[in-house]
TIKOLSE-152459 format. One record per residue: residue number from 1; residue in one letter; x, y, z negated of N, C-alpha, C, O, CB in turn. Coordinates in steps of 0.02 Angstrom, whole numbers, plus 50000, padded with zeros to 5 digits. Each point is the difference from the previous one (the first is absolute). Glycine has a CB too. Layout:
N
PT    n  res   n.c1   n.c2   n.c3  ca.c1  ca.c2  ca.c3   c.c1   c.c2   c.c3   o.c1   o.c2   o.c3  cb.c1  cb.c2  cb.c3
PT  NUM    A      X      Y      Z      X      Y      Z      X      Y      Z      X      Y      Z      X      Y      Z
...
END
This chain:
248
PT    n  res   n.c1   n.c2   n.c3  ca.c1  ca.c2  ca.c3   c.c1   c.c2   c.c3   o.c1   o.c2   o.c3  cb.c1  cb.c2  cb.c3
PT    1    M  48797  51775  48234  49972  49981  50057  50023  49922  49992  50060  49993  50011  49942  50128  50066
PT    2    G  49963  49817  49904  50024  49925  50010  49979  49973  50051  49950  50013  50033  50054  49969  49867
PT    3    R  50037  49977  50110  49993  49963  50064  49951  49956  49991  49992  49970  49947  50117  50039  50086
PT    4    G  49846  49982  50027  49933  49969  49989  50023  49937  50053  50046  49990  50040  49854  50127  49929
PT    5    R  50030  49840  50000  50011  49925  50020  50040  49991  50062  49995  50046  50041  49896  49927  49910
PT    6    V  50152  49974  50066  50021  49979  50069  49934  49946  50008  49975  49964  49957  50181  50053  50039
PT    7    Q  49829  49989  50063  49952  49924  50014  50031  49957  50043  50015  50022  50056  49879  50030  49937
PT    8    L  50117  49892  49994  50022  49956  50004  49981  49972  50078  49939  49997  50012  50065  50002  49854
PT    9    K  50035  49982  50180  49966  49981  50056  50063  49982  50042  50051  50036  49997  49834  50040  49992
PT   10    R  50112  49873  50046  50080  49977  50037  50026  50069  50038  49960  50039  50026  50004  49819  50008
PT   11    I  50115  50156  49967  50035  50054  50028  50014  49956  50079  50024  49943  50006  50037  50128  49860
PT   12    E  49920  49971  50184  50001  50012  50073  50051  49977  50031  50018  49958  50042  49928  50127  49944
PT   13    N  50074  49963  49977  50113  50025  50041  50051  49933  49952  50029  49992  49947  49975  50213  50047
PT   14    K  49979  49758  50070  50047  49931  49972  50074  50020  49958  50021  49965  49953  49931  49965  50167
PT   15    I  50077  50118  49900  50066  50045  49976  49989  50005  49905  50031  49981  49951  49974  50113  50191
PT   16    N  49939  49941  49874  49973  50005  49921  49991  49963  49957  50018  50010  49942  49945  50045  50091
PT   17    R  50007  49897  49987  49948  49945  49997  50063  49956  49977  50004  49984  49941  49881  50036  50160
PT   18    Q  50164  49961  49942  50040  49964  49974  50050  50044  49920  50019  49980  49945  49973  49954  50206
PT   19    V  50011  50118  49879  50049  50035  49934  49971  50019  49938  50032  50021  49952  50029  50028  50129
PT   20    T  49856  49939  49921  49966  50007  49959  50001  49933  49941  49990  50006  49940  49951  50078  50155
PT   21    F  50078  49838  49950  49982  49946  49984  50054  49994  49932  50001  49983  49941  49946  49972  50191
PT   22    S  50106  50074  49935  50068  49970  49935  50033  50045  49953  50055  49994  49974  49983  49932  50109
PT   23    K  49900  50136  49910  50012  50055  49925  49963  49942  49945  50021  49975  49948  49957  50186  50109
PT   24    R  49956  49830  49980  49970  49971  49953  49999  49913  49978  49963  49978  49957  49980  50133  50080
PT   25    R  50094  49857  49994  50035  49956  50003  50049  50010  49934  49988  49957  49957  49990  50031  50176
PT   26    T  50053  50041  49856  50031  50010  49961  50015  50032  49949  50052  50004  49967  49951  49964  50099
PT   27    G  49925  50068  49929  49975  50000  49965  49937  49953  49945  49974  50020  49948  50090  50063  50131
PT   28    L  49929  49877  49943  49968  49955  49985  50022  49944  49950  49975  49977  49949  49990  50060  50152
PT   29    L  50108  49948  49947  50041  49962  49963  50042  50015  49938  50033  49962  49965  49959  50005  50136
PT   30    K  49996  50120  49893  50050  50022  49942  49939  49984  49960  50011  49961  49954  50090  50139  50082
PT   31    K  49845  49918  49971  49938  49998  49951  50010  49924  49980  50029  49996  49946  49879  50100  50111
PT   32    A  50079  49854  49965  49993  49937  50003  50074  49962  49915  49998  49968  49948  49947  50051  50241
PT   33    H  50112  50023  49859  50040  49986  49964  49987  50026  49907  50002  49961  49952  50066  50041  50180
PT   34    E  49917  50093  49864  49986  50030  49957  49960  49961  49927  50018  49987  49943  49991  50099  50165
PT   35    I  49926  49905  49936  49938  49936  49963  50033  49942  49981  49987  49979  49943  49917  50045  50132
PT   36    S  50137  49946  49960  50025  49925  49971  50045  50012  49929  49993  49961  49953  50018  49983  50183
PT   37    V  50036  50115  49861  50049  50031  49966  49972  50002  49955  50016  49968  49950  50040  50082  50113
PT   38    L  49884  49996  49940  49970  50072  49934  49962  49947  49959  50000  50000  49939  49966  50136  50138
PT   39    C  50002  49821  49960  49933  49957  49977  50022  49935  49988  49961  49969  49964  49955  50092  50102
PT   40    E  50139  49904  49953  50011  49933  49997  49965  49948  50058  50004  49940  49991  50008  50095  49886
PT   41    A  49955  49993  50184  49947  49981  50004  50029  49941  50074  50047  50015  50038  49865  50113  49892
PT   42    D  50055  49821  50074  50031  49965  50064  49971  50039  50078  49938  50002  50005  50062  49867  49913
PT   43    V  50010  50139  50097  49989  50041  50085  50042  49968  50067  50051  49967  50007  49943  50155  49923
PT   44    A  49961  49902  50109  50012  49931  50067  49982  50037  50052  49943  49986  50017  50021  49898  49932
PT   45    L  50070  50171  50097  49975  50021  50041  50024  49988  50087  50058  50008  50019  49918  50059  49869
PT   46    I  49984  49918  50145  50011  49983  50055  49947  50033  50061  49939  49997  50011  50115  49899  49919
PT   47    I  50017  50145  50112  49983  50049  50051  50022  49976  50077  50057  49978  50010  49958  50116  49893
PT   48    F  49938  49911  50144  49999  49985  50056  50014  50049  50033  49946  50023  50018  49994  49903  49965
PT   49    S  50111  50114  50041  49982  50046  50069  49957  49990  50043  49973  49945  50006  50114  50072  49992
PT   50    P  49897  50046  50049  49967  49992  50060  50028  49949  50058  49969  49978  50049  49999  50137  49918
PT   51    K  50105  49873  50011  50039  49956  50059  50008  49943  49989  50036  49966  50037  50018  50108  49991
PT   52    G  49909  49896  49910  50021  49935  49984  50039  49984  49939  49993  49947  49970  50003  50050  50140
PT   53    K  50046  50054  49871  50075  49998  49949  49985  50000  49929  49966  50046  49979  50101  50024  50100
PT   54    L  49951  49886  49885  49983  49979  49935  50039  50067  49949  50057  50023  49998  49934  49823  50041
PT   55    F  49952  50166  49929  50068  50022  49921  49946  49982  49940  49939  49990  49996  50151  50148  50053
PT   56    Q  49947  49865  49921  49970  49937  49934  50050  50034  49929  50048  50033  50020  49936  49815  50076
PT   57    Y  50008  50148  49833  50017  50019  49957  49941  49939  49929  49940  49992  49988  50115  50157  50098
PT   58    S  49985  49835  49897  49985  49977  49935  50046  49978  49937  50054  49972  50009  49866  50001  50067
PT   59    T  50053  50045  49853  50018  49977  49943  50052  49954  49997  50059  50014  49992  49840  50010  49983
PT   60    E  50076  49914  50034  50049  49945  50005  50028  49986  50061  49974  50025  50049  49972  49933  49870
PT   61    S  50100  50010  50086  50067  49973  50037  49950  49940  50046  50006  49994  50061  50121  50024  49826
PT   62    D  49841  49957  50087  49941  49959  50053  49926  50033  50020  49959  50002  49954  50093  49893  49987
PT   63    M  49935  50122  50103  49938  50035  50007  49950  49924  50014  49943  50007  49978  50111  50137  50081
PT   64    E  49953  49816  49960  49940  49937  49974  49988  49994  49932  49940  49983  50001  50093  49946  50085
PT   65    R  49978  50073  49872  49985  50016  49941  49956  50020  49986  49956  49968  49972  50114  50038  50021
PT   66    I  49925  50071  50028  49937  50036  49983  49966  49983  50052  49942  50014  49986  50093  50078  49951
PT   67    L  49966  49885  50117  49957  49987  50040  49954  49951  49976  49939  49998  50010  50135  50036  50068
PT   68    Q  49970  49914  49878  49949  49938  49993  49943  50021  49936  49943  49976  49995  50165  49923  50046
PT   69    R  49921  50146  49916  49963  50018  49949  49944  50055  50014  49952  50014  49964  50149  49951  49972
PT   70    Y  49917  50065  50129  49926  50022  50029  49962  49942  50048  49940  50011  50013  50109  50118  49989
PT   71    E  49971  49828  50016  49961  49941  50021  49942  49985  49938  49939  50006  49994  50173  49942  50080
PT   72    Q  49944  50026  49885  49940  49973  49942  49969  50048  49972  49949  49980  49972  50106  49931  49993
PT   73    C  49953  50139  50030  49944  50061  49982  49943  50008  50058  49940  50010  49994  50159  50064  49941
PT   74    S  49940  49920  50122  49911  50027  50051  49953  49952  49984  49940  50009  49994  50105  50036  50125
PT   75    S  50006  49872  49868  49951  49951  50001  49962  49991  49966  49945  49979  50021  50106  49987  50016
PT   76    A  49964  50050  49868  49980  50016  49947  49917  50032  50040  49943  49979  50001  50200  50041  49916
PT   77    E  49889  50035  50107  49945  50046  50022  49946  49992  50030  49946  50017  49976  50124  50028  50024
PT   78    R  49939  49923  50068  49942  49964  50033  49963  49930  49965  49944  49980  50015  50122  50069  50090
PT   79    E  49978  49923  49846  49961  49956  49980  49947  50029  49950  49945  49975  49991  50146  49946  50034
PT   80    L  49934  50138  49944  49949  50030  49948  49911  50036  50030  49941  50006  49982  50199  50027  49952
PT   81    A  49915  49984  50131  49944  50036  50029  49960  49945  50035  49941  50012  50017  50122  50103  49999
PT   82    L  49955  49846  49993  49944  49944  50021  49948  49980  49946  49944  49982  50015  50146  49970  50060
PT   83    T  49931  50051  49863  49961  49960  49940  49982  50067  49957  49989  50003  49940  50084  49863  50053
PT   84    D  49928  50187  50053  49959  50055  49969  49937  50042  50015  50009  50051  50031  50089  49946  49949
PT   85    P  49849  49990  50005  49922  50035  50045  50018  50063  50039  49979  50018  50055  49932  49951  49847
PT   86    K  50145  50069  50047  50009  50087  50067  50024  49956  50069  49970  49988  50053  50103  50139  49848
PT   87    S  49982  49857  50079  50040  50001  50080  49960  49939  50037  50024  49982  50053  50116  50057  49907
PT   88    Q  49815  49937  50021  49930  49965  50046  49974  50068  50048  50004  50004  50061  49941  49896  49825
PT   89    G  50030  50146  50073  49958  50063  50029  50056  50052  50056  49996  50039  50047  49916  49964  49817
PT   90    S  50129  49973  50101  50074  50052  50055  50014  49946  50059  50018  50025  50053  50073  50045  49832
PT   91    C  49905  49872  50114  50000  49956  50057  49950  50004  50053  50004  50003  50061  50044  49931  49864
PT   92    S  49875  50065  50013  49956  50019  50069  49998  50073  50025  49965  50019  50046  49960  49890  49918
PT   93    L  50115  50127  50002  50010  50052  50043  50051  50006  50060  49990  50024  50055  49969  50014  49848
PT   94    Q  50099  49934  50069  50034  49995  50047  49979  49959  50059  50020  50029  50051  50052  49997  49867
PT   95    Y  49898  49924  50095  49956  49961  50047  49958  50031  50019  49973  49965  50043  50041  49952  49918
PT   96    N  49958  50134  50035  49961  50063  50014  50036  50028  50061  49982  50005  50058  49980  50022  49819
PT   97    K  50103  49992  50086  50030  50040  50051  50034  49966  50064  50013  50021  50056  50000  50052  49846
PT   98    L  49998  49866  50065  50023  49964  50079  49981  49999  50019  50026  50020  50052  50010  49938  49955
PT   99    K  49895  50023  50003  49939  49977  50046  49983  50066  50046  49980  49996  50058  49962  49913  49844
PT  100    A  50071  50160  50057  49981  50032  50043  50057  50038  50052  49995  50039  50047  49907  49960  49868
PT  101    K  50156  49965  50049  50062  49986  50089  49984  49976  50017  49980  50025  50053  50103  49976  49950
PT  102    I  49905  49953  49995  49982  49940  50042  49958  50006  50065  50014  49978  50056  49992  49970  49837
PT  103    D  49930  50093  50085  49925  50025  50041  50054  50051  50048  50007  49992  50060  49857  50011  49830
PT  104    V  50169  50044  50074  50031  50045  50043  50025  49966  50062  49988  50004  50060  50042  50065  49843
PT  105    V  50011  49894  50059  50072  49966  50056  49933  49975  50076  50006  50009  50060  50124  49904  49808
PT  106    Q  49817  50057  50096  49984  49947  50054  49952  50040  50030  49982  49973  50053  50039  49912  49895
PT  107    R  49944  50179  50038  49957  50054  50037  50063  50023  50049  49986  49990  50060  49913  50057  49835
PT  108    N  50172  49984  50093  50032  50029  50024  50016  49948  50068  50002  50028  50055  50028  50046  49829
PT  109    Q  49983  49835  50112  50006  49970  50057  49939  49996  50032  50008  49987  50060  50081  49959  49902
PT  110    R  49845  50061  50019  49952  50010  50036  50018  50052  50033  50020  49990  50057  49908  49962  49882
PT  111    H  50070  50099  50042  50016  50054  50050  50060  49992  50056  49996  50014  50060  49959  50053  49844
PT  112    L  50082  49916  50071  50052  49979  50057  49978  49970  50044  50013  50020  50057  50060  49973  49884
PT  113    M  49881  49942  50051  49969  49961  50062  49938  50029  50026  49965  49967  50038  50080  49930  49918
PT  114    G  49939  50158  50028  49977  50050  50040  49894  49990  49958  49946  50012  50028  50184  49971  50123
PT  115    E  49879  50001  49802  49957  49977  49981  49963  50066  49938  50035  50040  49969  50028  49823  50073
PT  116    E  49878  50133  49953  49985  50055  49943  50028  50088  49979  50004  50031  49947  49989  49843  50021
PT  117    I  50021  50142  50102  50030  50064  50013  49936  50058  50028  50011  50058  50019  50118  49870  50014
PT  118    D  49816  50045  49966  49926  50039  50011  50013  50078  49957  49995  50059  50020  49913  49807  49980
PT  119    Y  50111  50100  49926  49999  50064  49963  50071  50023  49972  50016  50014  49942  49863  49956  50026
PT  120    L  50161  50030  50090  50055  50008  49989  50029  50084  50016  49997  50012  50060  50003  49848  49960
PT  121    S  50029  50200  49937  50005  50065  50042  50046  49981  50064  50027  49946  50015  49964  50140  49873
PT  122    F  50008  49981  50145  50066  50009  50049  50063  50017  49967  50044  50013  50040  49883  50027  50046
PT  123    K  50088  49963  49860  50047  49990  49974  50022  49934  49988  50052  49970  50014  49922  50127  49957
PT  124    E  49964  49884  49993  50052  49921  49975  50004  49960  50058  50037  49951  49995  49922  50030  49882
PT  125    L  50000  50031  50201  49994  49962  50062  50076  50030  50049  50021  49990  50057  49814  50000  49934
PT  126    H  50183  50039  49968  50086  50043  50043  50042  49947  49962  50039  49957  50022  49953  50208  49986
PT  127    N  49988  49849  49928  50054  49957  49946  49994  49943  50037  50048  49994  50038  49937  50050  49835
PT  128    L  49963  49900  50133  50008  49950  50016  50029  49980  50061  50028  49945  50008  49902  50058  49923
PT  129    E  50061  50051  50121  50031  50005  50068  50085  49990  49992  50038  49960  50027  49855  50128  50016
PT  130    Q  50116  49948  49923  50056  50003  50004  50025  49921  49945  50041  49965  50029  49954  50195  50005
PT  131    Q  49997  49830  49939  50012  49933  49988  50006  49951  50034  50044  49956  50000  49919  50076  49938
PT  132    L  49969  49979  50106  50022  49941  50057  50031  49992  50057  50010  49950  50034  49920  50034  49930
PT  133    H  50089  50091  50044  50066  50004  50048  50066  49976  49973  50043  49964  50024  49905  50134  50023
PT  134    T  50046  49936  49890  50066  49977  49961  50022  49919  50000  50056  49977  50004  49911  50124  49918
PT  135    S  49955  49857  50070  50023  49939  49981  50001  49959  50079  50016  49942  50012  49930  50064  49845
PT  136    L  50031  50044  50190  49988  49958  50079  50093  50023  50014  50047  49961  50010  49775  50066  50056
PT  137    K  50180  50020  49931  50082  50005  50007  50049  49947  49979  50042  49972  50035  49931  50137  49948
PT  138    H  50012  49882  49938  50043  49960  49975  50001  49907  50021  50047  49960  49998  49939  50151  49910
PT  139    I  49916  49878  50119  50043  49951  50023  49999  49992  50071  50009  49944  50023  49979  50004  49877
PT  140    R  50003  50092  50129  50051  50013  50072  50054  49975  50004  50021  49957  50039  49947  50132  49973
PT  141    S  50069  49951  49930  50068  50007  50010  50017  49929  49984  50037  49971  50040  49983  50159  49933
PT  142    R  49961  49838  49975  50011  49929  49968  50004  49957  50072  50049  49967  50017  49875  50047  49852
PT  143    K  49991  49997  50186  49989  49939  50061  50071  50023  50029  50045  49959  49992  49803  50025  50046
PT  144    N  50166  50065  49989  50076  50019  50040  50058  49970  49979  50041  49984  50044  49922  50118  49972
PT  145    Q  50054  49885  49902  50069  49993  49997  49983  49917  49985  50046  49959  49993  50016  50178  49961
PT  146    L  49881  49849  50044  49996  49909  50008  49992  49991  50067  50037  49952  50013  49903  50013  49881
PT  147    M  50029  50056  50160  50011  49991  50056  50076  50000  50016  50030  49947  50008  49857  50097  50008
PT  148    F  50145  50022  49988  50064  49999  50019  50044  49935  49977  50038  49972  50040  49946  50153  49959
PT  149    D  50011  49855  49940  50018  49956  49965  50004  49935  50029  50047  49961  49994  49915  50106  49929
PT  150    S  49984  49925  50110  49962  49924  50052  50037  50006  50044  50038  49954  50016  49842  50036  49976
PT  151    I  50119  50066  50038  50046  49978  50066  50072  49998  50001  50036  49968  50038  49880  50077  50016
PT  152    S  50108  50011  49878  50072  49969  50009  49998  49927  49987  50016  49971  50052  50039  50134  49913
PT  153    E  49938  49875  50011  49987  49926  49978  49980  49939  50061  50030  49952  50024  49926  50114  49862
PT  154    L  49998  49955  50121  49995  49978  50084  50072  50011  50042  50030  49953  50027  49834  50091  49973
PT  155    K  50150  50001  49999  50059  50019  50049  50059  49982  49990  50035  50000  50050  49916  50078  49967
PT  156    R  50086  49897  49905  50021  49959  49984  50006  49936  50002  50054  49971  50007  49936  50103  49968
PT  157    K  49955  49899  50018  49968  49930  50023  50044  49983  50070  50049  49964  50009  49813  50061  49938
PT  158    V  50096  50021  50103  50003  49990  50079  50077  50008  50008  50027  49962  50041  49847  50091  50002
PT  159    K  50167  49995  49921  50056  49983  50022  50041  49932  49988  50036  49971  50041  49952  50143  49955
PT  160    Q  49994  49866  49927  50038  49945  49972  49988  49934  50060  50043  49962  50023  49938  50086  49832
PT  161    L  49944  49953  50159  49984  49939  50059  50053  50002  50064  50040  49956  50015  49823  50056  49958
PT  162    K  50125  50048  50057  50069  50027  50071  50062  49967  49952  49998  49939  49996  49958  50216  50072
PT  163    E  50087  49872  49904  50059  49975  49961  50002  49919  49994  50052  49967  50008  49942  50147  49923
PT  164    K  49931  49853  50052  50031  49947  49984  49993  49943  50086  50027  49948  50018  49938  50080  49815
PT  165    E  49973  50031  50202  50011  49972  50047  50064  49977  50069  50015  49950  50032  49884  50095  49905
PT  166    V  50122  50023  50058  50061  50017  50025  50052  49928  49986  50023  49961  50042  49951  50186  49932
PT  167    V  50032  49852  49962  50055  49945  49967  49973  49930  50037  50044  49963  50024  49978  50099  49838
PT  168    A  49895  49916  50146  49990  49946  50002  49996  49981  50086  50000  49941  50020  49947  50068  49848
PT  169    Q  50049  50046  50174  50003  50006  50049  50091  49997  50028  50007  49998  50061  49859  50061  49917
PT  170    Q  50198  49940  49978  50074  50040  50017  50013  49924  50023  50031  49999  50053  50016  50124  49851
PT  171    P  49935  49800  50064  50033  49941  50033  49938  49973  50068  49989  49942  50018  50089  50016  49842
PT  172    H  49904  50079  50156  49946  49976  50049  50047  50058  50071  50013  49986  50058  49832  49983  49837
PT  173    R  50166  50082  50073  50027  50047  50049  50094  49968  50040  50033  50010  50051  49877  50106  49853
PT  174    E  50094  49833  50009  50084  49990  50023  50000  49942  50046  50043  50001  50044  50015  50037  49841
PT  175    L  49910  49922  50114  49978  49952  50046  49980  50010  50081  50017  49960  50043  49951  50007  49845
PT  176    Q  49989  50098  50126  49988  50025  50045  50065  50040  50032  50012  49996  50061  49869  49996  49890
PT  177    K  50152  50037  50014  50056  50046  50028  50052  49915  50024  50018  49992  50058  49974  50166  49838
PT  178    E  50024  49790  50047  50036  49965  50038  49982  49976  50071  50030  50009  50053  50000  49970  49841
PT  179    G  49902  49981  50092  49972  49971  50055  50036  50051  50084  50035  49990  50049  49833  49965  49850
PT  180    Q  50103  50082  50078  50001  50065  50066  50085  49999  50010  50020  49992  50057  49857  50112  49900
PT  181    N  50169  49903  49995  50066  49990  50021  50023  49946  50023  50053  50000  50032  49959  50066  49906
PT  182    L  49951  49876  50050  50014  49932  50023  49986  49994  50079  50038  49967  50035  49930  49986  49845
PT  183    L  49959  50091  50157  49995  49995  50054  50034  50042  50040  50004  49994  50062  49913  49961  49907
PT  184    S  50113  50094  49993  50044  50040  50045  50077  49988  49998  50049  50038  50006  49862  50044  49982
PT  185    L  50082  49850  50001  50072  49979  50000  50005  49949  50103  49954  49967  50025  50054  50014  49775
PT  186    P  50038  50027  50222  49999  49971  50098  50011  49894  49956  50025  49966  49955  50093  50192  50173
PT  187    L  49833  49841  49946  50000  49922  49994  50062  49963  50036  50028  50015  50053  49841  49994  49944
PT  188    P  50145  49940  49962  50068  49971  50052  49986  49958  50077  49956  49959  49990  50103  50019  49884
PT  189    S  49954  50020  50167  50021  50007  50064  50009  49927  50012  50053  49982  49974  50000  50139  50026
PT  190    L  49909  49822  50034  50013  49937  49991  50021  49970  50065  49953  49977  50034  49971  50021  49872
PT  191    N  50136  49996  50120  50031  49963  50079  49981  49953  50028  50050  49964  49994  50028  50060  49984
PT  192    I  49896  49954  50043  49986  49908  50014  50047  49993  50049  50032  49948  49992  49837  50027  49991
PT  193    G  50151  50067  50082  50040  49982  50031  50017  50061  50054  49968  50052  50007  49995  49827  49959
PT  194    S  50088  50102  50065  50018  50087  50032  50012  49994  50061  49999  50050  50035  50056  50001  49876
PT  195    D  49963  49868  50123  50006  49996  50042  49922  49992  50068  49942  49993  49982  50181  49973  49932
PT  196    S  49895  50038  50144  49929  50011  50051  50013  49935  50033  50058  49988  50015  49926  50152  50016
PT  197    Y  49980  49825  49979  50007  49925  50026  49974  50007  50070  49944  50024  50007  50036  49908  49877
PT  198    Q  50053  50051  50165  49964  50020  50097  50008  49912  50022  50040  49954  49989  50032  50211  50067
PT  199    A  49871  49844  49977  50000  49921  50037  50040  50023  50080  49981  50046  50036  49875  49891  49898
PT  200    R  50198  50020  50080  50009  50016  50074  49974  49947  50040  49996  49942  49981  50102  50121  49999
PT  201    G  49885  49961  50075  49959  49971  50055  50082  49957  50043  50058  49992  49983  49805  50131  50030
PT  202    T  50090  49857  50056  50087  49953  50017  50014  50062  50049  49970  50051  50014  50017  49780  49992
PT  203    G  50078  50137  50014  50037  50040  50023  50056  50085  49973  50026  50047  50029  49872  49872  50038
PT  204    G  50094  50060  49868  50011  50026  49961  49966  50088  50016  50037  50047  49986  50068  49846  49988
PT  205    D  49835  50117  50050  49982  50056  49982  49951  49989  49938  49971  49952  49975  50050  50093  50145
PT  206    E  49987  50036  49863  49944  50027  49953  49946  50001  49986  49971  50011  49946  50077  50024  50065
PT  207    E  49930  49951  50050  49900  50026  49995  49984  49945  49975  50022  49942  49999  49936  50129  50106
PT  208    G  50014  49947  49883  49925  49971  49944  50029  49979  49917  49976  49968  49954  49950  49957  50169
PT  209    A  50145  50116  49890  50016  49998  49928  49950  50017  49942  49967  50051  50007  50135  49974  50043
PT  210    Q  49890  49942  49897  49920  50019  49948  50074  50010  49920  50041  49963  49973  49788  49913  50094
PT  211    P  50151  50183  49929  50043  50008  49913  49961  49989  49956  49944  50023  49988  50124  50060  50028
PT  212    Y  49979  49862  49947  49942  49993  49912  49999  50049  49989  50034  50045  50024  49986  49869  49910
PT  213    P  49924  50086  50013  49981  50055  49951  50068  50002  49951  50032  49952  49978  49824  50026  50028
PT  214    Q  50155  50088  49982  50041  49993  49947  49964  49995  49911  49944  50025  50005  50139  50042  50097
PT  215    T  49925  49920  49853  49970  49982  49935  50059  50031  49966  50056  50005  50023  49868  49879  49993
PT  216    S  50051  50141  49920  50029  50045  49952  50023  49968  49929  50001  50026  49944  49925  50062  50115
PT  217    A  50090  49852  49959  50029  49953  49932  50022  49926  50013  49969  49956  50030  49948  50109  49899
PT  218    V  50127  49932  50050  50047  49911  50010  49968  49921  50015  49970  49959  49965  50098  50100  49941
PT  219    M  49953  49945  50158  49947  49922  50035  50019  49941  49948  50058  49986  49985  49954  50036  50168
PT  220    P  49927  49945  49818  50046  49953  49978  50013  49948  50055  49968  50001  50053  49996  50021  49829
PT  221    H  50086  49929  50102  50046  49949  50043  49961  49964  50031  50030  49969  50044  50056  50021  49890
PT  222    W  49837  49995  50065  49963  49960  50034  49972  50019  50046  49983  49967  50049  50009  49989  49878
PT  223    M  49994  50128  50059  49956  50043  50051  50078  49998  50069  49998  49992  50061  49892  50116  49824
PT  224    I  50171  49905  50069  50054  50015  50044  50012  49942  50059  50000  50006  50061  50053  50060  49835
PT  225    R  49953  49892  50073  50008  49935  50038  49953  50006  50078  50017  50003  50059  49998  49923  49806
PT  226    H  49915  50072  50098  49947  49992  50056  50008  50061  50053  50004  49986  50059  49909  49955  49854
PT  227    V  50090  50135  50062  50028  50037  50047  50051  49970  50056  49987  49986  50058  49991  50091  49850
PT  228    N  50091  49915  50052  50053  49978  50044  49983  49942  50046  50026  49998  50056  50048  50041  49857
PT  229    Q  49875  49903  50064  49964  49970  50055  49963  50012  50048  50001  49967  50052  50011  49993  49886
PT  230    Q  49951  50090  50053  49978  50018  50049  50019  50033  50053  49971  50000  50054  49979  49984  49880
PT  231    K  50116  50054  50045  50060  50046  50045  50033  49946  50052  50029  50012  50053  50010  50080  49837
PT  232    R  49949  49850  50082  50050  49941  50031  49955  49969  50043  50025  49965  50043  50054  50009  49859
PT  233    E  49845  50031  50096  49948  49954  50054  49961  50043  50021  49944  49983  50018  50048  49915  49933
PT  234    Q  50030  50171  50054  49993  50052  50058  49992  49990  50053  49945  49993  50025  50102  50051  49931
PT  235    P  50033  49953  50087  50020  50005  50047  49984  49941  50046  49995  49998  50062  50076  50076  49881
PT  236    I  49917  49854  49984  50003  49934  50046  49913  50029  50037  49986  50006  50060  50106  49864  49843
PT  237    L  49857  50147  50030  49947  50000  50036  49980  50060  50044  49941  50007  50018  50035  49918  49899
PT  238    A  50067  50113  50098  50011  50030  50045  50030  49985  50082  49994  50034  50051  50002  50013  49835
PT  239    S  50038  49890  50103  50029  49978  50074  49945  49953  50007  49980  49987  50057  50160  50023  49943
PT  240    Q  49841  49971  49966  49920  49926  50025  49961  50052  50023  49986  49987  50058  49993  49901  49840
PT  241    Q  49994  50172  50081  49958  50054  50072  50034  50013  50039  49970  50022  50049  49967  50036  49904
PT  242    F  50123  49941  50053  50017  50031  50068  49988  49959  50041  49971  50009  50053  50104  50055  49918
PT  243    L  49957  49864  49999  49991  49917  50063  49944  50019  50019  49988  50032  50051  50060  49853  49898
PT  244    M  49913  50093  50007  49912  49983  50013  49983  50059  50062  49979  49984  50056  49977  49978  49791
PT  245    S  50057  50102  50132  49980  50045  50036  50015  49981  50071  49951  49999  50039  50060  50078  49867
PT  246    M  50062  49906  50124  50045  49980  50049  49952  49967  50025  49960  50021  50042  50153  49977  49920
PT  247    H  49887  49930  50005  49941  49934  50025  49943  50009  50042  49978  49964  50045  50040  49997  49854
PT  248    A  49954  50114  50070  49937  50003  50004  49988  50038  50057  49943  50012  50018  50041  49974  49869
END
């Protein structure tokens, strides 16, 4: 009994899919080499793996020459298709297909906006709800990310402003500290005079002696002369007052 026809579909197992890709890739490269050698054909083969890795084979040392030949042939075919009436019919058919796809996309967009959903079945409404939940989840995630980024940026700016404020207030604090240090220094004492002058009465009594106030700085010469003169004149004035009191 012969083998049945294998149905081509995507391999779900990741490991099996990778093994199959490696085997089929090697076989394809081998077939390309064989056809180029046996038939003297120019072959260019380009393969991209599911992870984006490039595999290529060409009969020429430079693949660009083969690609240029392909571009020239493709351009000639496009120009011929534009002038051929049959190609115009295919273009109109393609236009109708594209227009139908656009209509489907626009209808799905209206459904997502909550419009024209009266004739939808329960299953279609459930699928639409799942799509909206998924979209809302992505939107909220993006919104939260933007909010966190904005808060982090504001915190960074506040920190920079505080650092600038500290640097700007540093000279003022130093001046204030120097002023406090100057105020804490003791003031120098100024001794104007240290002797207490007393005026003597008659008879050598010390009654009525009036001490002169002490000052805290050195007295000028003219003031010293005035004080000495008053000291000499005070006993004379006291004697005159005593004689006047006796005659009375």
